[in-house]
C-alpha positions in Angstrom: 12.5 37.4 25.8 12.9 35.7 22.4 14.5 38.1 19.9 11.6 37.7 17.5 8.9 38.4 20.0 11.1 41.1 21.7 11.4 42.9 18.4 7.7 42.7 17.7 6.9 44.0 21.2 9.3 46.9 21.2 8.3 47.8 17.7 4.7 48.1 18.9 5.8 50.2 21.9 7.9 52.5 19.6 5.3 53.1 16.9 2.4 53.2 19.4 4.1 55.9 21.5 5.5 58.0 18.6 2.7 57.9 16.1 0.1 58.5 18.9 2.1 61.5 20.1 2.3 62.7 16.4 -1.5 62.4 16.1 -2.0 64.1 19.5 -0.2 67.1 18.0 -2.8 67.3 15.2 -5.6 66.8 17.7 -4.4 69.4 20.3 -3.8 72.2 17.7 -7.1 71.4 15.8 -9.1 71.8 19.0 -7.4 75.1 19.8 -8.1 76.3 16.2 -11.8 75.5 16.7 -12.0 72.4 14.5 -14.3 69.6 15.7 -12.5 66.3 16.2 -14.8 63.4 15.7 -12.4 60.6 16.8 -9.0 60.2 18.4 -7.8 56.6 18.1 -4.8 55.0 19.7 -4.1 52.1 17.3 -6.0 50.9 14.3 -8.7 48.3 13.6 -11.7 47.4 15.8 -12.0 49.3 19.1 -11.4 47.4 22.3 -12.4 50.4 24.4 -14.1 53.6 23.6 -16.0 56.5 25.2 -17.4 59.8 24.0 -16.1 62.9 25.8 -18.1 65.9 26.9 -16.6 67.7 23.8 -18.3 65.1 21.5 -15.0 63.5 20.5 -15.0 59.7 20.5 -11.8 58.4 22.2 -10.8 54.8 21.6 -8.1 52.2 21.9 -8.0 49.9 18.9 -6.8 46.4 18.6 -3.7 47.0 16.4 -1.2 49.0 18.5 0.9 50.3 15.6 0.0 54.0 15.7 -3.2 56.0 15.7 -5.2 58.6 13.9 -7.4 61.7 14.3 -10.6 62.1 12.4 -11.8 65.7 12.0 -15.0 67.2 10.7 -14.1 67.5 7.0 -16.5 68.5 4.1 -14.3 66.4 1.7 -15.4 63.3 3.5 -19.2 63.9 3.6 -21.9 66.3 4.1 -21.6 68.7 7.0 -24.4 70.2 9.0 -24.5 74.0 8.1 -24.6 74.8 11.8 -21.2 73.1 12.2 -19.4 74.7 9.2 -17.5 77.0 11.5 -15.9 73.9 13.1 -15.2 72.2 9.8 -11.5 71.8 8.7 -11.6 73.3 5.2 -13.5 76.4 6.4 -10.6 77.4 8.6 -8.1 80.1 7.5 -5.1 78.8 5.7 -2.8 79.6 8.6 -4.9 77.5 10.9 -4.8 74.6 8.5 -1.0 75.0 8.2 -0.7 74.9 12.0 -2.9 71.8 12.3 -1.0 69.9 9.7 2.5 71.0 10.9 1.6 70.1 14.5 2.2 66.4 14.0 5.8 66.7 12.9 6.2 69.5 15.4 5.1 67.4 18.3 7.6 64.6 17.1 10.4 67.2 17.4 9.2 68.1 20.9 9.2 64.5 21.8 12.8 64.1 20.5 14.0 67.0 22.6 12.2 65.6 25.7 13.6 62.1 25.1 17.2 63.4 24.7 16.8 65.7 27.7 15.7 62.8 30.0 18.5 60.6 28.6 21.1 63.2 29.6 19.5 63.8 33.0 19.6 60.0 33.7 23.0 59.7 32.1 23.9 58.3 28.7 26.4 55.4 29.3 28.7 54.7 26.4 32.2 53.5 25.7 35.2 55.8 25.4 36.3 56.2 21.8 39.5 54.2 22.2 40.3 52.5 18.9 42.5 50.3 16.9 42.8 49.4 13.2 42.4 46.1 11.4 45.6 45.1 9.5 45.8 46.5 5.9 42.7 48.6 6.5 42.1 52.2 5.5 42.3 53.2 9.2 45.7 51.4 9.5 47.0 53.3 6.4 45.8 56.5 7.9 48.1 55.9 11.0 45.6 54.6 13.6 47.5 52.8 16.4 46.1 50.4 19.0 44.9 52.4 22.0 44.4 55.7 20.2 41.7 57.9 21.7 39.6 59.9 19.2 39.3 63.5 20.2 37.6 65.0 17.2 36.1 64.0 13.9 35.8 66.5 11.1 36.6 69.3 13.5 33.8 68.3 15.9 34.9 67.1 19.4 33.7 63.6 20.3 33.5 62.1 23.8 32.0 58.6 23.2 32.2 55.8 20.7 28.6 56.5 19.5 29.4 60.2 18.8 32.5 59.0 16.9 30.7 56.4 14.9 27.9 58.8 13.9 30.3 61.5 12.8 32.4 59.0 10.8 29.4 57.3 9.2 28.1 60.7 8.1 31.5 61.5 6.6 31.5 58.2 4.7 28.4 59.3 2.7 30.6 62.0 1.0 33.5 59.7 0.4 35.9 62.5 0.9 39.0 62.6 3.2 38.0 63.2 6.8 40.3 64.9 9.3 40.5 63.4 12.8 42.5 64.2 16.0 43.7 61.3 18.2 45.6 61.0 21.4 48.0 58.1 21.5 48.9 55.9 24.5 52.0 58.1 25.0 49.8 61.1 25.6 50.8 62.9 22.4 48.1 64.3 20.1 48.2 63.6 16.4 46.3 65.0 13.4 45.3 62.3 10.9 43.2 62.0 7.8 41.0 59.1 7.0 41.1 58.7 3.1 37.4 57.9 2.7 37.8 58.7 -1.0 39.2 55.2 -1.3 35.8 53.7 -0.5 33.9 52.3 -3.5 30.7 54.1 -4.5 27.2 52.7 -4.1 27.6 50.7 -0.8 25.9 51.1 2.5 27.5 52.4 5.7 27.9 48.9 7.2 30.2 47.8 4.3 32.1 51.1 4.5 32.8 50.5 8.2 34.2 47.1 7.4 36.5 48.5 4.7 37.5 51.4 7.0 38.6 48.8 9.7 38.2 51.1 12.7 37.7 48.9 15.7 37.3 49.3 19.5 40.7 48.9 21.0 41.3 45.4 22.5 41.6 45.2 26.3 45.1 45.2 27.7 46.5 41.9 29.3 45.7 43.1 32.8 44.2 41.0 35.5 41.2 43.1 36.6 40.6 40.7 39.5 42.3 37.5 40.7 39.8 35.0 42.1 40.7 33.6 45.5 41.7 30.0 45.6 42.3 29.9 41.8 45.7 29.2 40.2 46.8 32.8 39.7 45.9 33.7 43.3 47.7 30.6 44.7 50.8 31.6 42.8 50.8 35.1 44.3 49.4 37.2 41.5 47.2 40.2 42.3 44.5 42.3 40.6 46.1 45.0 38.5 49.1 42.8 37.4 49.9 43.3 33.7 50.9 40.0 32.1 54.0 40.6 29.9 54.6 37.0 28.7 53.6 33.4 29.0 56.4 30.8 28.7 58.5 33.5 27.1 55.8 34.5 24.5 54.9 38.2 24.6 51.3 39.2 25.3 49.8 42.3 23.8 46.1 42.0 24.5 43.8 40.1 26.8 42.7 38.1 23.8 46.3 37.0 23.2 46.5 36.0 26.9 43.6 33.6 26.6 45.0 32.0 23.4 48.5 31.7 24.9 47.3 30.1 28.1 45.5 27.5 26.0 48.5 26.8 23.7 51.0 26.7 26.5 48.9 24.6 29.0 48.3 22.0 26.3 52.0 21.1 26.6 52.3 21.7 30.4 49.8 23.2 32.9 52.7 24.7 34.8 53.0 28.2 33.1 56.0 30.6 33.4 54.2 34.0 33.8 56.1 37.3 33.7 54.1 40.3 35.0 54.6 43.9 35.7 53.2 45.3 39.0 53.5 49.0 39.7 56.3 49.3 37.2 58.3 46.4 38.7 58.9 43.1 36.8 57.8 39.9 38.7 57.8 36.2 37.8 55.3 33.5 38.9 54.7 29.8 38.1 51.0 29.3 37.6 49.5 25.9 37.3 46.5 26.2 34.9 43.4 24.0 35.4 40.6 22.8 33.1 37.1 24.3 33.5 33.8 23.8 31.9 30.7 25.9 32.6 27.1 25.4 31.4 28.0 22.5 29.2 30.6 24.4 27.2 33.8 22.9 25.9 36.4 22.5 28.7 39.2 25.1 28.5 42.3 26.1 30.5 41.9 28.9 33.1 44.1 30.5 35.7 41.4 32.5 37.5 41.7 36.1 36.4 39.0 38.4 34.9 39.3 40.7 31.9 39.3 44.5 32.5 36.0 46.2 31.6 36.1 48.7 28.7 36.5 52.3 29.7 33.1 54.0 29.8 32.0 57.6 29.2 28.9 58.7 31.0 27.2 61.9 29.9 25.1 63.1 32.8 24.0 66.7 33.2 21.9 69.0 35.3 18.4 69.6 34.0 19.3 73.0 32.5 22.6 71.7 30.9 20.7 68.6 29.7 18.3 70.8 27.8 21.1 72.6 26.0 22.7 69.2 25.2 19.4 67.9 24.0 18.8 70.8 21.7 22.4 70.5 20.3 22.0 66.8 19.7 18.6 67.3 18.0 20.0 70.0 15.7 23.1 67.8 14.9 20.9 64.8 14.0 18.5 66.9 12.1 21.3 68.3 9.9 22.8 64.8 9.4 19.4 63.4 8.4 18.7 66.2 5.8 22.3 65.7 4.6 21.6 62.0 4.2 18.4 62.6 2.3 20.1 65.1 0.0 22.9 62.7 -0.8 20.5 60.0 -1.6 18.6 62.3 -4.0 21.8 63.3 -5.7 23.1 59.7 -5.8 26.1 60.3 -3.5 24.7 57.8 -0.9 23.3 54.4 -1.7 19.6 53.7 -1.2 20.7 50.5 0.7 21.4 52.7 3.7 17.6 53.0 4.2 16.1 50.9 7.0 12.5 49.6 7.1 10.1 48.3 9.7 12.1 45.0 10.2 15.3 46.9 10.9 13.6 49.3 13.2 12.1 46.4 15.2 15.5 44.8 15.6 17.2 48.0 16.7 14.3 48.7 19.1 14.8 45.3 20.8 18.5 45.8 21.0 18.2 49.3 22.4 15.7 48.2 25.0 18.0 45.4 26.2 20.9 47.9 26.6 19.0 50.1 29.1 16.6 53.0 29.4 19.2 55.6 28.3 19.8 53.7 25.0 16.0 53.2 24.4 15.4 56.9 25.0 18.2 57.7 22.5 16.5 55.3 20.0 13.1 56.8 20.5 14.4 60.3 20.1 16.1 59.4 16.8 13.0 57.5 15.4 10.7 60.4 16.4 13.0 62.9 14.7 13.0 60.6 11.6 9.2 60.4 11.6 9.0 64.2 11.7 11.5 64.6 8.8 9.8 61.9 6.6 6.4 63.5 7.3 7.7 66.9 6.2 8.9 65.6 2.8 6.8 67.2 0.0 5.0 64.0 -0.9 1.2 64.0 -1.3 -0.7 62.2 1.4 2.1 63.0 3.9 1.9 66.2 6.0 4.6 67.8 3.9 2.5 67.2 0.8 -0.5 69.1 2.4 1.8 71.9 3.4 3.0 72.1 -0.2 -0.6 72.5 -1.3 -1.2 75.3 1.2 2.0 77.0 0.1 0.6 76.9 -3.5 -2.7 78.2 -2.2 -0.9 81.2 -0.5 0.9 82.0 -3.8 -2.1 81.7 -6.2 -4.8 82.9 -3.8 -7.1 79.9 -4.2 -7.0 76.2 -3.1 -5.5 73.5 -5.3 -8.1 71.9 -7.5 -9.7 68.7 -6.4 -8.4 67.0 -9.6 -4.8 68.0 -8.7 -5.2 66.7 -5.2 -6.6 63.4 -6.4 -3.7 63.0 -8.9 -1.3 63.9 -6.1 -2.7 61.2 -3.9 -2.0 58.6 -6.5 1.5 59.8 -7.0 2.0 60.0 -3.2 0.7 56.4 -2.7 3.0 55.2 -5.5 6.0 56.9 -4.0 5.2 55.7 -0.5 4.8 52.1 -1.5 8.0 52.3 -3.5 9.9 53.6 -0.5 8.3 50.9 1.8 9.2 48.2 -0.7 12.8 49.4 -1.0 13.3 49.5 2.8 11.7 46.1 3.2 14.1 44.7 0.5 17.0 46.3 2.3 16.0 44.7 5.6 15.6 41.2 4.1 18.9 41.6 2.2 20.7 42.4 5.4 19.3 39.4 7.1 20.1 37.0 4.3 23.5 38.5 3.4 24.8 40.3 6.5 27.8 42.5 6.0 
């Protein structure tokens, strides 16, 4: 699928599912609190399908599949039949109103836990956290060597590249030294400190990662497979052979191997290849040949394939998956609130915020990577939706909860004048936030890090 249309499609799927589930939370609790629900809509705009249920609620699917809404019987929106006042929203006790408003974010958290649970049951496939460091980078100064395996970041054990990246990215926001534990290719463990205090203030995590210079380790110069009938096979090479040198030039990575084959074959296709097989040195003469596939520029090949990166699959039983899901939900919740706090205090740049365009791009990328990745993405966005809605901003659920908290303290509802003023403030804040995230998304497209 075209990246643009793929992004639009998966954005619609993401928002359609998550916002509808959020609104279903309001609907489900409202019904159980005795409030009459006039309409439950999946999507916005003109209805393309609708029916009225036996409970009197109008259920509809609208033409714009970017969310949904619940319309309850509410005296603030028009006159209410006196016979129905017991089913009207504002006539409910304050605790029922709190439950109804909090149900939306609450259902998003439930969705997050369920998405993570299913991901762990199916198995989350990731790369092992085997790293290297770019020359002259902060990671190189800290002592990272090619092939080091990350064991823990900031005292928290890590098993995958994603876990490692998230822990390091969260540490970057503080720009303070971060302790890590690594295991080298010699099997020895080492304690290192990433001097994140050297990072300049006011930049986003993407730029910080570039300056840190922590990279996935390059693949070793090992022939994963040797294709039958190709030059390497004809010369006697086998899968698993580690290429030591080409024409006397040492080979450190598979990328070096490809470059050296091209350089050496340009002078003579007959290559002097030294390999190591089961710890024993061997020598072969391999005659490279030119190959062109799918109209690409012809290049020299000897018929071997690159080893696949080491993967780490996290797959658990249903019960253990629930524990892992709850742990991951809690971890990402604390990280999200930490991020919000650091933005408020100015420790983290506002450029770290992502808007609708960025979400669409990530949704498409996650969907292409498989169901486990898309579930991980859905869980994270659902959690973010819950957290944003709980912020004490008027017009959001958190703003309404703030009003109810004030009502509990003072013993009477907030005045209508205060609520109207709060709505204006909330709309201004919301549009400012949307504008900032939209600017960040466009800036990343025009000036990628």
